C-alpha positions, 0 to 999 in steps of 0.5 A: 943806579940798579943793574938787573938781569931780565928772565930772557937776559936782557939787562935792565939799568935803573936810575933815581930819578931825583939824581938827573931831574928836579921835582916836576922837572923834565930837564936833565940835571947837567951834573949828571952828563958824565954817568949818562955818557958813560951809560950810553957808551956801555949801551953802545957797545953792548949792541942791545936796542934800549928802551927809555921808561919816564916815571913821575913823581908827586909834583905836578907838571906845569901846564899839563891835565896829567903827569903821565906827560912828565914822564913821557918828557922825562923819558924823551929827555934821557933818550934825546941825550943818550 
């Protein structure tokens, strides 16, 4: 996990996807729910709106023509959890 601050002062929390999601997967790892719970609590207390971005890996997403769908599905999975 990396914590950065944008030039406008907004915080950015960046996670390494393999920790939360398996290769080619959009399913969150239950072992990481505690970390997401803590981050969600911090985000809630901060009062900042959040933007969740998903990224992909080199493993094709089953049934999709593009890994863009994997990126979107990963972002949606984290957003739903938070």
